[in-house]
Every structure is written in structure tokens, then in C-alpha cells.
N, C-alpha and C positions, 0 to 999 in steps of 0.2 A: 612981106614977101617971107613965104613960110621957109624955115631952115631945117633941113633933114641931114642927121649925122647917122651914118651908119659905123657902128662900132663892130670890130670882128675879132675877138679874142680866141687865141687856142690856147690850151692847157694840156700838157702830155705828163702823165704820172707815171712813173715807172716803178714798178716792185719786184723783186726778185722772182722769177718765175723758175718753179722746179720741174723737173721731168717727170712724166709718170711712170710710177711703178708697177709692174707686173707682178702678179700672184699666181701660183698654180700648185694645186695640192699633188704631191708625186707620192705621197703614200697614205694611206687612211688610217686614222686611228681605230684600233680593234683590241678587245680585251681577251680574245681568244675561246678555246674550248674552256670549261670549269665546271668542276662538280662542287656545287656552293654546300655552304654550310647553312642547315634548314633554320637554325638560329638568326639568319642574316648576317651580313658581311658589308666591309669596304673596301673595295679593290683599288689599288693605286698603282698607276703606270705612269714612272718617270719619262722624262724627256729622253734620256736617255736608253729607256727600252725596257726597263727594269719592272716587272710587276710583281706585286706584294697582297697578301691577304692579310687584315688585321684580324680576322676570326678561323684561319685555318680552312679556309676553302682549297680543294684541292686543283692546282691550276696544270691544266693539261698542256697548254703550248699556244702557240699561232697567234698570240698577240702582237701587236706591233704600235710603236709611236707614230703619232700624225707627223708627216714631213711636208712642209711648206717651201716651193721655190721663189723667191724675191729677186726680180732682176730692175734695175735701174741705174740713174746717174751717181757716179763715184761722191761720197759724201754728203749725198741727201740723208738727213734723217727719217726715219719713219717710225711713228707710233702705231701703236694697237690695242685692241681688247678684246677680248672676249664675250661671246652671249652670255646670260644668266638664266637661270629657268630652264636648262636644257634637260630633257630625257630621252630614254630609250624604249620604247615599248614592242611588245608582242605577246602573243596569246593573251590579250586582254589586261596583261598587268604591266606596270610602269617602273624604271629604275631611273635615280637622278645622275645625271652626268655634271661633275661640277667641280673647282679648283684648278682649271687649267695651269701648266706650267709650262715654260719653254726654256732654252738653250740662250736666248738672247735677253740682253737688258732692254727696257723700254723708257726711251725709244733707241734704237739701234743706229747704226750708221751704214749705209751702202758701201761695200768696200771698194778696191781700185779694179777687179774684177768685172763689177757691176752685178755679180751675182752674190744672194746671201741665202741661206738655207735655214730654216727654222724648224726646229724638233718640238713637238707637243705631246704634253702628257695629260692625264687627268686622274679624277677619282671617281668611280662607281660604286652607288650605294646599292646595295642587296638588300630589299625587306624580309623579314623572317617570315617563312613559309611559301617561298617563291615555288612556282610549279616547275619553272624552268622551260626553256624552249628556245627560239632565237629571236633576238633583241635588235633592233636599227634605230637610230634616231640620227641626229643632225646637232650641228654647232656652228655659230657665225664667228668668224674672224674679220672683224674690222679694220680698216688700214687708214693712217692718216699720214701722208706724207708735207709737213707743212712746210 
């Protein structure tokens, strides 16, 4: 007589589950209006919103740090990184956007309010002989809340 044995095993594995973190850009990063040094320049926009020129370009104003709003669960860690190789383009010319800075450590912790703002600055490299005009581009902020 055949013997049939049915085994039914159930395993439940539990790991910590972190709530989703949502991110919204509340202010775009911008370098404003400039009269560029014809020899080229590097503009530095800090996370606190200060703009400086390494070669004496005339900074006319209108610049703004980027601001991102994070919403999540209290005490959740958030790791972040920025894209590389970013550029701004206009009138057939290209400017390098690099060296992003923020006002937060990496990782940062979502506070008790559930809301954390991140200020972002960067450097813009202007090549010699730039014709001028309006330039635009983008960068990517990657978030990992582990």
C-alpha cells in the first residue's frame, strides 16, 4: 500500500519596513543673470544661496539655491546622491554643472515633524569665449531610504 505524506511548511520572514519618503522640488536651482568674464569662469552657488565668481564675472542677481522638501516617517534615514556629467545648454553651447552641495549630512534622519528641507548648491563652469544667452538643464537627485 502506498504511503503518501503531505508536509506543509510555512515560513514567515519579517524585516523592518520603512515608510515611503516623498520628495518635491519647491525651488529650482538657478544662477541668475550674469555678465561673464570672456576668459571663462567658475560660479559657485552655495546651499545657503550665496553666489560667487572665481574670475570676476559681474553677478547681476536672480540666483537661487535649489530646495527639496522630504516627507516621511520620524527617524527614517535617507541616503541621497546626485547625478554626474550634468550640463546646461543654450545657443549651441554647453556649460558643466557639477560639485553639488547641501545643508544636510548623508544620510540624514527624518525629524519628528516628518518634514525635512534640503538646500542644494552647485558649481557652473563657464568656458572661455562663451557667446551668452539663456541656458537650461537638469540634474538628478537619487533617494534611498533604507
